[in-house]
N, CA, C and O atoms as a MOPAC input file, in Angstrom:
PM7 MOZYME 1SCF
protein

 N     71.52400 1    85.51700 1   185.61600 1
 C     72.30000 1    85.73400 1   186.81900 1
 C     73.43600 1    84.71200 1   186.91000 1
 O     74.54800 1    85.05100 1   187.31800 1
 N     73.15400 1    83.46500 1   186.53100 1
 C     74.15900 1    82.41200 1   186.56100 1
 C     75.30500 1    82.74000 1   185.59600 1
 O     76.47700 1    82.52700 1   185.90600 1
 N     74.94500 1    83.25000 1   184.44700 1
 C     75.95000 1    83.60700 1   183.43000 1
 C     76.85400 1    84.73300 1   183.93400 1
 O     78.06000 1    84.71400 1   183.68400 1
 N     76.29200 1    85.70100 1   184.63200 1
 C     77.05300 1    86.80800 1   185.19000 1
 C     78.01100 1    86.31100 1   186.27300 1
 O     79.13900 1    86.79600 1   186.35800 1
 N     77.59200 1    85.36800 1   187.09000 1
 C     78.45000 1    84.78800 1   188.12300 1
 C     79.60800 1    84.02700 1   187.49000 1
 O     80.74800 1    84.14600 1   187.93800 1
 N     79.32100 1    83.24500 1   186.45000 1
 C     80.38700 1    82.51700 1   185.75200 1
 C     81.38100 1    83.48100 1   185.11700 1
 O     82.58500 1    83.22400 1   185.13900 1
 N     80.91400 1    84.55300 1   184.56900 1
 C     81.78200 1    85.56300 1   183.95900 1
 C     82.68700 1    86.19600 1   185.01200 1
 O     83.88000 1    86.37800 1   184.77000 1
 N     82.13600 1    86.53100 1   186.17200 1
 C     82.93300 1    87.13100 1   187.24900 1
 C     83.98100 1    86.14400 1   187.75500 1
 O     85.12700 1    86.52500 1   187.99100 1
 N     83.59300 1    84.87300 1   187.92400 1
 C     84.55300 1    83.86700 1   188.39200 1
 C     85.68100 1    83.65500 1   187.37800 1
 O     86.84600 1    83.54200 1   187.76100 1
 N     85.34600 1    83.60300 1   186.11500 1
 C     86.38900 1    83.42700 1   185.10200 1
 C     87.30900 1    84.63800 1   185.04400 1
 O     88.50600 1    84.49300 1   184.79700 1
 N     86.76500 1    85.83400 1   185.26900 1
 C     87.59000 1    87.03700 1   185.30300 1
 C     88.59500 1    86.96500 1   186.44500 1
 O     89.77100 1    87.27500 1   186.25500 1
 N     88.14500 1    86.55900 1   187.62600 1
 C     89.05200 1    86.47300 1   188.77100 1
 C     90.06000 1    85.34400 1   188.61000 1
 O     91.17400 1    85.45800 1   189.12100 1
 N     89.71800 1    84.27000 1   187.92900 1
 C     90.67900 1    83.20800 1   187.64500 1
 C     91.79000 1    83.71300 1   186.72900 1
 O     92.95900 1    83.37300 1   186.91200 1
 N     91.42000 1    84.52200 1   185.75000 1
 C     92.42500 1    85.11200 1   184.86400 1
 C     93.33400 1    86.04400 1   185.64400 1
 O     94.55100 1    86.01700 1   185.45600 1
 N     92.77200 1    86.86200 1   186.51000 1
 C     93.56700 1    87.77300 1   187.33000 1
 C     94.52700 1    86.98600 1   188.21400 1
 O     95.68500 1    87.37600 1   188.36800 1
 N     94.06200 1    85.88500 1   188.79400 1
 C     94.91200 1    85.06600 1   189.64800 1
 C     96.06400 1    84.44800 1   188.85300 1
 O     97.20200 1    84.42600 1   189.32300 1
 N     95.77200 1    83.94900 1   187.65600 1
 C     96.82100 1    83.35600 1   186.82600 1
 C     97.85000 1    84.40100 1   186.40500 1
 O     99.04900 1    84.12200 1   186.39000 1
 N     97.38700 1    85.59900 1   186.06400 1
 C     98.31800 1    86.67300 1   185.69100 1
 C     99.17800 1    87.07600 1   186.88300 1
 O    100.35500 1    87.39400 1   186.71100 1
 N     98.62000 1    87.06800 1   188.06500 1
 C     99.38900 1    87.38800 1   189.27700 1
 C    100.48500 1    86.36900 1   189.53200 1
 O    101.59700 1    86.74000 1   189.90800 1
 N    100.18700 1    85.08700 1   189.33400 1
 C    101.21100 1    84.04700 1   189.49500 1
 C    102.31600 1    84.22500 1   188.47300 1
 O    103.49400 1    84.09600 1   188.80700 1
 N    101.95200 1    84.52100 1   187.22500 1
 C    102.95000 1    84.72700 1   186.16900 1
 C    103.80600 1    85.96100 1   186.46900 1
 O    105.01300 1    85.94900 1   186.22900 1
 N    103.19500 1    87.01500 1   186.98800 1
 C    103.94200 1    88.21100 1   187.36900 1
 C    104.94500 1    87.88500 1   188.46700 1
 O    106.08000 1    88.36000 1   188.43200 1
 N    104.53700 1    87.08500 1   189.43200 1
 C    105.43700 1    86.69300 1   190.52100 1
 C    106.63400 1    85.90600 1   190.01500 1
 O    107.76300 1    86.12900 1   190.45300 1
 N    106.38600 1    84.98300 1   189.09000 1
 C    107.50200 1    84.21000 1   188.52100 1
 C    108.43400 1    85.11900 1   187.73300 1
 O    109.65500 1    84.98300 1   187.81600 1
 N    107.86400 1    86.04500 1   186.96800 1
 C    108.68300 1    86.98300 1   186.19200 1
 C    109.49900 1    87.89700 1   187.09200 1
 O    110.66400 1    88.17500 1   186.81000 1
 N    108.89000 1    88.36200 1   188.17300 1
 C    109.60900 1    89.23400 1   189.10400 1
 C    110.75400 1    88.47200 1   189.76500 1
 O    111.82800 1    89.03600 1   189.97300 1
 N    110.54200 1    87.20900 1   190.09300 1
 C    111.61000 1    86.39100 1   190.67100 1
 C    112.77200 1    86.21300 1   189.70500 1
 O    113.93500 1    86.30500 1   190.09700 1
 N    112.44700 1    85.95400 1   188.42900 1
 C    113.51600 1    85.81500 1   187.42700 1
 C    114.27200 1    87.11900 1   187.25700 1
 O    115.49300 1    87.11300 1   187.10200 1
 N    113.56000 1    88.23900 1   187.28400 1
 C    114.20200 1    89.54400 1   187.13300 1
 C    115.14300 1    89.83500 1   188.29700 1
 O    116.25900 1    90.30700 1   188.08200 1
 N    114.71700 1    89.56500 1   189.50600 1
 C    115.55600 1    89.81100 1   190.68100 1
 C    116.78500 1    88.91200 1   190.65300 1
 O    117.89300 1    89.36500 1   190.94100 1
 N    116.59700 1    87.64100 1   190.30800 1
 C    117.72700 1    86.71300 1   190.23700 1
 C    118.72400 1    87.16600 1   189.16800 1
 O    119.93300 1    87.13500 1   189.39900 1
 N    118.23400 1    87.58100 1   188.01800 1
 C    119.11800 1    88.05000 1   186.95100 1
 C    119.85500 1    89.31900 1   187.36300 1
 O    121.03800 1    89.47400 1   187.06100 1
 N    119.16600 1    90.22400 1   188.04700 1
 C    119.81000 1    91.46300 1   188.49700 1
 C    120.91400 1    91.16500 1   189.51000 1
 O    121.97300 1    91.79000 1   189.47700 1
 N    120.66800 1    90.21700 1   190.40300 1
 C    121.69800 1    89.84700 1   191.37600 1
 C    122.90400 1    89.20900 1   190.69200 1
 O    124.04500 1    89.52100 1   191.03300 1
 N    122.66400 1    88.31900 1   189.73300 1
 C    123.77100 1    87.72000 1   189.00100 1
 C    124.56300 1    88.78500 1   188.25500 1
 O    125.79300 1    88.73500 1   188.22300 1
 N    123.87000 1    89.74500 1   187.65600 1
 C    124.54200 1    90.83000 1   186.94500 1
 C    125.38300 1    91.66100 1   187.90300 1
 O    126.53300 1    91.98000 1   187.60000 1
 N    124.82600 1    92.01300 1   189.04400 1
 C    125.55300 1    92.81900 1   190.02400 1
 C    126.80700 1    92.11100 1   190.50600 1
 O    127.89100 1    92.69400 1   190.49000 1
 N    126.67400 1    90.85900 1   190.93600 1
 C    127.83500 1    90.14800 1   191.45400 1
 C    128.83100 1    89.81400 1   190.35500 1
 O    130.03600 1    89.79900 1   190.60400 1
 N    128.35500 1    89.54600 1   189.15500 1
 C    129.26600 1    89.31900 1   188.04100 1
 C    130.08900 1    90.55300 1   187.73700 1
 O    131.29300 1    90.45700 1   187.49800 1
 N    129.44300 1    91.72200 1   187.74500 1
 C    130.17800 1    92.96400 1   187.52000 1
 C    131.14400 1    93.26000 1   188.66500 1
 O    132.23700 1    93.77700 1   188.43200 1
 N    130.75900 1    92.94100 1   189.88500 1
 C    131.65000 1    93.15400 1   191.02900 1
 C    132.89300 1    92.27400 1   190.90900 1
 O    134.00400 1    92.73800 1   191.16800 1
 N    132.72000 1    91.01400 1   190.52200 1
 C    133.87000 1    90.13100 1   190.35100 1
 C    134.75200 1    90.57600 1   189.18600 1
 O    135.97800 1    90.50900 1   189.27700 1
 N    134.14200 1    91.02600 1   188.09900 1
 C    134.94100 1    91.53200 1   186.97500 1
 C    135.72000 1    92.78300 1   187.36400 1
 O    136.87000 1    92.94900 1   186.95700 1
 N    135.10800 1    93.65500 1   188.14000 1
 C    135.80000 1    94.84900 1   188.60300 1
 C    136.98700 1    94.47700 1   189.48500 1
 O    138.08200 1    95.01400 1   189.31500 1
 N    136.77300 1    93.55900 1   190.42600 1
 C    137.86900 1    93.12400 1   191.30500 1
 C    138.97400 1    92.45100 1   190.49800 1
 O    140.15700 1    92.64700 1   190.77800 1
 N    138.59500 1    91.65800 1   189.49700 1
 C    139.59800 1    90.99200 1   188.67100 1
 C    140.39500 1    91.99800 1   187.85100 1
 O    141.60500 1    91.83700 1   187.69100 1
 N    139.74000 1    93.03400 1   187.32700 1
 C    140.47400 1    94.02900 1   186.54800 1
 C    141.40800 1    94.83700 1   187.44400 1
 O    142.51000 1    95.18400 1   187.02000 1
 N    140.99500 1    95.14300 1   188.66800 1
 C    141.88800 1    95.83200 1   189.59900 1
 C    143.09700 1    94.96800 1   189.93900 1
 O    144.22300 1    95.46200 1   189.99000 1
 N    142.86700 1    93.69500 1   190.16800 1
 C    143.96700 1    92.79000 1   190.48600 1
 C    144.92500 1    92.64800 1   189.31400 1
 O    146.14200 1    92.66200 1   189.49300 1
 N    144.37400 1    92.51300 1   188.12000 1
 C    145.22700 1    92.38700 1   186.93700 1
 C    146.01100 1    93.67800 1   186.69700 1
 O    147.18400 1    93.62700 1   186.32600 1
 N    145.38400 1    94.81800 1   186.90200 1
 C    146.07900 1    96.09700 1   186.75100 1
 C    147.19200 1    96.25000 1   187.76600 1
 O    148.27100 1    96.73900 1   187.43300 1
 N    146.94700 1    95.84400 1   188.98800 1
 C    147.98700 1    95.93700 1   190.01400 1
 C    149.13500 1    94.98400 1   189.71500 1
 O    150.30000 1    95.33200 1   189.90500 1
 N    148.81100 1    93.78800 1   189.25100 1
 C    149.86700 1    92.83400 1   188.89100 1
 C    150.70700 1    93.37000 1   187.73500 1
 O    151.93100 1    93.23800 1   187.74100 1
 N    150.05600 1    93.97000 1   186.75200 1
 C    150.79300 1    94.56200 1   185.63600 1
 C    151.65000 1    95.72500 1   186.11000 1
 O    152.77600 1    95.90000 1   185.64500 1
 N    151.12700 1    96.51200 1   187.02700 1
 C    151.89500 1    97.62200 1   187.59800 1
 C    153.15200 1    97.10200 1   188.30200 1
 O    154.24600 1    97.63200 1   188.10400 1
 N    152.98700 1    96.06200 1   189.12400 1
 C    154.14500 1    95.51400 1   189.83000 1
 C    155.18800 1    94.97100 1   188.85500 1
 O    156.38800 1    95.14600 1   189.06300 1
 N    154.73300 1    94.32100 1   187.80400 1
 C    155.66400 1    93.77200 1   186.81700 1
 C    156.39300 1    94.88700 1   186.07200 1
 O    157.61200 1    94.84000 1   185.90900 1
 N    155.64200 1    95.88500 1   185.62200 1
 C    156.26700 1    96.98300 1   184.87700 1
 C    157.15500 1    97.85400 1   185.75500 1
 O    158.13500 1    98.41800 1   185.26900 1
 N    156.82900 1    97.97400 1   187.04400 1
 C    157.64000 1    98.80900 1   187.92900 1
 C    159.04200 1    98.24900 1   188.10800 1
 O    159.96200 1    98.99300 1   188.44900 1
 N    159.22200 1    96.95100 1   187.88500 1
 C    160.55900 1    96.36500 1   187.95600 1
 C    161.42500 1    96.81700 1   186.78700 1
 O    162.64600 1    96.90500 1   186.91300 1
 N    160.79300 1    97.10500 1   185.64700 1
 C    161.54900 1    97.42300 1   184.43600 1
 C    161.62000 1    98.92500 1   184.14300 1
 O    162.66700 1    99.41300 1   183.71700 1
 N    160.52700 1    99.66700 1   184.36400 1
 C    160.50500 1   101.06800 1   183.94600 1
 C    160.25500 1   102.02700 1   185.09900 1
 O    160.14100 1   103.22800 1   184.85600 1
 N    160.16600 1   101.57300 1   186.30700 1
 C    159.93400 1   102.44500 1   187.45600 1
 C    158.46000 1   102.56600 1   187.78100 1
 O    157.59300 1   102.32900 1   186.94000 1
 N    158.19800 1   102.94100 1   189.02700 1
 C    156.82800 1   102.98300 1   189.52600 1
 C    155.96000 1   104.03900 1   188.83800 1
 O    154.84300 1   103.71300 1   188.43600 1
 N    156.41100 1   105.28000 1   188.68400 1
 C    155.52000 1   106.26400 1   188.04600 1
 C    155.18300 1   105.91500 1   186.59900 1
 O    154.04100 1   106.07200 1   186.16900 1
 N    156.16700 1   105.44700 1   185.85600 1
 C    155.91400 1   105.07600 1   184.46200 1
 C    154.98500 1   103.87400 1   184.37300 1
 O    154.12000 1   103.82200 1   183.49800 1
 N    155.15300 1   102.92000 1   185.25800 1
 C    154.29700 1   101.73900 1   185.26200 1
 C    152.85700 1   102.11900 1   185.57900 1
 O    151.92400 1   101.60400 1   184.96200 1
 N    152.67600 1   103.02700 1   186.54700 1
 C    151.32800 1   103.47500 1   186.88800 1
 C    150.68100 1   104.19100 1   185.70100 1
 O    149.49300 1   104.01100 1   185.43200 1
 N    151.47000 1   105.00200 1   184.99500 1
 C    150.94800 1   105.71100 1   183.83800 1
 C    150.53500 1   104.74400 1   182.72700 1
 O    149.47800 1   104.91300 1   182.11900 1
 N    151.36100 1   103.73500 1   182.46100 1
 C    151.04600 1   102.76300 1   181.41200 1
 C    149.77200 1   101.98800 1   181.76000 1
 O    148.91000 1   101.79600 1   180.90200 1
 N    149.65100 1   101.54800 1   183.00200 1
 C    148.45800 1   100.80300 1   183.42600 1
 C    147.22600 1   101.70000 1   183.34900 1
 O    146.16600 1   101.24700 1   182.91900 1
 N    147.34600 1   102.96700 1   183.75800 1
 C    146.21200 1   103.89400 1   183.67600 1
 C    145.79100 1   104.11000 1   182.22700 1
 O    144.59600 1   104.14200 1   181.93300 1
 N    146.75200 1   104.26000 1   181.31800 1
 C    146.41200 1   104.41100 1   179.90500 1
 C    145.69100 1   103.17800 1   179.36400 1
 O    144.72900 1   103.30500 1   178.60700 1
 N    146.14700 1   101.99400 1   179.74500 1
 C    145.50200 1   100.76100 1   179.27500 1
 C    144.07000 1   100.66300 1   179.79000 1
 O    143.16500 1   100.28100 1   179.04800 1
 N    143.86300 1   101.01100 1   181.07000 1
 C    142.50900 1   100.95500 1   181.62400 1
 C    141.60900 1   102.01400 1   181.00200 1
 O    140.42500 1   101.76300 1   180.77500 1
 N    142.15500 1   103.19600 1   180.72200 1
 C    141.36400 1   104.23600 1   180.04100 1
 C    140.97900 1   103.80400 1   178.63400 1
 O    139.85700 1   104.04600 1   178.19000 1
 N    141.90500 1   103.16700 1   177.93700 1
 C    141.60400 1   102.69200 1   176.58400 1
 C    140.50400 1   101.63100 1   176.61300 1
 O    139.59700 1   101.64600 1   175.78100 1
 N    140.59000 1   100.71700 1   177.56900 1
 C    139.55500 1    99.68100 1   177.68500 1
 C    138.20000 1   100.30500 1   178.00900 1
 O    137.18000 1    99.89800 1   177.45400 1
 N    138.18600 1   101.29000 1   178.90400 1
 C    136.93600 1   101.97200 1   179.24200 1
 C    136.35900 1   102.73200 1   178.06200 1
 O    135.14600 1   102.73600 1   177.85200 1
 N    137.23700 1   103.38300 1   177.28300 1
 C    136.76200 1   104.12600 1   176.10500 1
 C    136.16200 1   103.18800 1   175.06800 1
 O    135.14500 1   103.51100 1   174.45300 1
 N    136.77900 1   102.03500 1   174.87100 1
 C    136.24500 1   101.05700 1   173.90700 1
 C    134.88200 1   100.55500 1   174.37100 1
 O    133.96300 1   100.42100 1   173.56200 1
 N    134.74500 1   100.28000 1   175.65500 1
 C    133.45400 1    99.80700 1   176.17500 1
 C    132.37900 1   100.88400 1   176.06400 1
 O    131.23900 1   100.58300 1   175.71100 1
 N    132.72800 1   102.12900 1   176.36000 1
 C    131.74900 1   103.21000 1   176.24400 1
 C    131.34200 1   103.44600 1   174.79600 1
 O    130.17300 1   103.70900 1   174.51400 1
 N    132.29100 1   103.35400 1   173.88600 1
 C    131.96900 1   103.54800 1   172.47100 1
 C    131.07800 1   102.42500 1   171.95400 1
 O    130.18300 1   102.66600 1   171.14400 1
 N    131.31300 1   101.21400 1   172.41100 1
 C    130.49200 1   100.09500 1   171.94200 1
 C    129.10000 1   100.11100 1   172.57300 1
 O    128.17300 1    99.51700 1   172.02400 1
 N    128.94000 1   100.77600 1   173.71000 1
 C    127.63400 1   100.83000 1   174.36900 1
 C    126.73600 1   101.89900 1   173.76600 1
 O    125.51600 1   101.82900 1   173.91400 1
 N    127.31100 1   102.88500 1   173.09300 1
 C    126.51500 1   103.97600 1   172.51900 1
 C    125.87800 1   103.51100 1   171.21600 1
 O    126.55400 1   102.89800 1   170.39000 1
 N    124.59200 1   103.78900 1   171.01400 1
 C    123.94200 1   103.35400 1   169.77100 1
 C    124.50300 1   104.11900 1   168.57000 1
 O    124.94100 1   105.26300 1   168.68400 1
 N    124.47500 1   103.45900 1   167.43700 1
 C    124.95300 1   104.05900 1   166.19500 1
 C    123.98100 1   105.13300 1   165.72600 1
 O    122.78300 1   105.04500 1   165.99300 1
 N    124.48900 1   106.14500 1   165.03000 1
 C    123.62000 1   107.19800 1   164.49800 1
 C    122.77500 1   106.67800 1   163.34200 1
 O    121.66800 1   107.16600 1   163.11200 1
 N    123.29300 1   105.68500 1   162.61000 1
 C    122.52800 1   105.12600 1   161.49900 1
 C    121.22100 1   104.51700 1   161.98100 1
 O    120.21400 1   104.56200 1   161.27400 1
 N    121.23100 1   103.94600 1   163.18200 1
 C    120.01600 1   103.32800 1   163.71700 1
 C    118.94200 1   104.37400 1   164.00000 1
 O    117.75200 1   104.07500 1   163.89700 1
 N    119.34100 1   105.59800 1   164.35500 1
 C    118.37300 1   106.63400 1   164.69600 1
 C    117.75300 1   107.26900 1   163.46200 1
 O    116.61300 1   107.73100 1   163.51400 1
 N    118.48400 1   107.30100 1   162.35300 1
 C    118.00100 1   107.97800 1   161.15600 1
 C    116.86200 1   107.23400 1   160.47500 1
 O    115.94100 1   107.86100 1   159.95200 1
 N    116.91100 1   105.93000 1   160.47400 1
 C    115.91900 1   105.13900 1   159.76700 1
 C    114.96200 1   104.49300 1   160.75600 1
 O    115.34100 1   103.54800 1   161.44700 1
 N    113.72800 1   104.98300 1   160.83900 1
 C    112.77700 1   104.33700 1   161.74600 1
 C    112.38300 1   102.96300 1   161.20600 1
 O    112.38800 1   102.71600 1   160.00000 1
 N    112.05100 1   102.09900 1   162.12600 1
 C    111.62900 1   100.76100 1   161.72300 1
 C    110.30800 1   100.84000 1   160.98500 1
 O    109.36100 1   101.46800 1   161.45800 1
 N    110.24700 1   100.21200 1   159.84300 1
 C    109.01400 1   100.24300 1   159.06600 1
 C    108.28200 1    98.92100 1   159.22700 1
 O    108.88400 1    97.84800 1   159.20100 1
 N    107.00000 1    99.02200 1   159.39100 1
 C    106.15500 1    97.84600 1   159.52400 1
 C    105.40900 1    97.67500 1   158.21100 1
 O    104.72100 1    98.59400 1   157.76800 1
 N    105.53500 1    96.51100 1   157.58200 1
 C    104.83400 1    96.34200 1   156.30900 1
 C    103.32500 1    96.36300 1   156.50700 1
 O    102.79700 1    95.79700 1   157.46400 1
 N    102.65400 1    97.02100 1   155.59000 1
 C    101.19900 1    97.09500 1   155.65200 1
 C    100.60700 1    95.75300 1   155.23600 1
 O    101.12500 1    95.09500 1   154.33400 1
 N     99.52800 1    95.34800 1   155.89000 1
 C     98.92000 1    94.06800 1   155.51200 1
 C     98.31500 1    94.15700 1   154.11100 1
 O     97.64000 1    95.12400 1   153.75900 1
 N     98.57600 1    93.13700 1   153.34500 1
 C     98.01100 1    93.10600 1   151.99900 1
 C     96.84800 1    92.12400 1   151.95800 1
 O     96.68600 1    91.29100 1   152.84900 1
 N     96.05700 1    92.23600 1   150.92200 1
 C     94.87900 1    91.37600 1   150.82400 1
 C     95.26800 1    89.92900 1   150.55000 1
 O     94.54900 1    89.01300 1   150.95000 1
 N     96.37900 1    89.71000 1   149.88400 1
 C     96.80200 1    88.35200 1   149.55400 1
 C     97.61500 1    87.70200 1   150.65300 1
 O     98.08400 1    86.57700 1   150.47900 1
 N     97.79600 1    88.37200 1   151.78000 1
 C     98.60400 1    87.85600 1   152.87700 1
 C     97.78500 1    86.83900 1   153.66600 1
 O     96.70600 1    87.16000 1   154.16400 1
 N     98.29200 1    85.62500 1   153.77700 1
 C     97.60600 1    84.57500 1   154.53900 1
 C     98.28500 1    84.42500 1   155.88400 1
 O     99.24100 1    83.65900 1   156.01300 1
 N     97.81000 1    85.13800 1   156.88500 1
 C     98.36600 1    84.99000 1   158.20900 1
 C     97.59900 1    83.91400 1   158.96400 1
 O     96.52100 1    83.48600 1   158.55200 1
 N     98.18800 1    83.48700 1   160.08700 1
 C     97.53400 1    82.44200 1   160.88300 1
 C     96.23000 1    82.92900 1   161.48800 1
 O     95.31600 1    82.13400 1   161.70600 1
 N     96.12800 1    84.23000 1   161.76500 1
 C     94.91700 1    84.76400 1   162.39100 1
 C     93.73800 1    84.75900 1   161.42000 1
 O     92.58500 1    84.68900 1   161.84600 1
 N     94.01600 1    84.83200 1   160.13300 1
 C     92.93700 1    84.90800 1   159.15200 1
 C     92.51200 1    83.53200 1   158.64700 1
 O     91.47000 1    83.41500 1   158.00400 1
 N     93.28200 1    82.50500 1   158.91900 1
 C     92.94000 1    81.16300 1   158.43400 1
 C     91.80500 1    80.57700 1   159.25000 1
 O     91.75900 1    80.77600 1   160.46400 1
 N     90.91300 1    79.88100 1   158.63300 1
 C     89.83700 1    79.24500 1   159.39100 1
 C     90.37800 1    78.07200 1   160.20600 1
 O     91.35000 1    77.42700 1   159.81500 1
 N     89.75600 1    77.81300 1   161.30900 1
 C     90.17900 1    76.70700 1   162.17900 1
 C     89.89700 1    75.37900 1   161.47100 1
 O     88.85500 1    75.18800 1   160.84400 1
 N     90.85800 1    74.48000 1   161.59700 1
 C     90.70000 1    73.16600 1   160.94500 1
 C     90.18600 1    72.12600 1   161.88900 1
 O     90.00000 1    70.97400 1   161.49700 1

């Protein structure tokens, strides 16, 4: 009976430790997501500001409609490059990752006797 009680207590201690680790991980995830969101918001605002500044500069030389067209083309090109770089390559899909089979002569840390 004593052994069963010790087993139950150790089980609940493990559950408690895993819960604390989950809480720390969830906090890191939320903090990272917030940094990502605000970083993207600032980058978006900066790109809009830079595009407007370029539009104002070009409108002095080539007129407002032409300047707007040039800035729109530049932003479309930047977006296309980002979308193309975000898409996975087809070569990666064709070759599945292979896991080497364990061999008898393989000395892994799990198979070594404790020193």
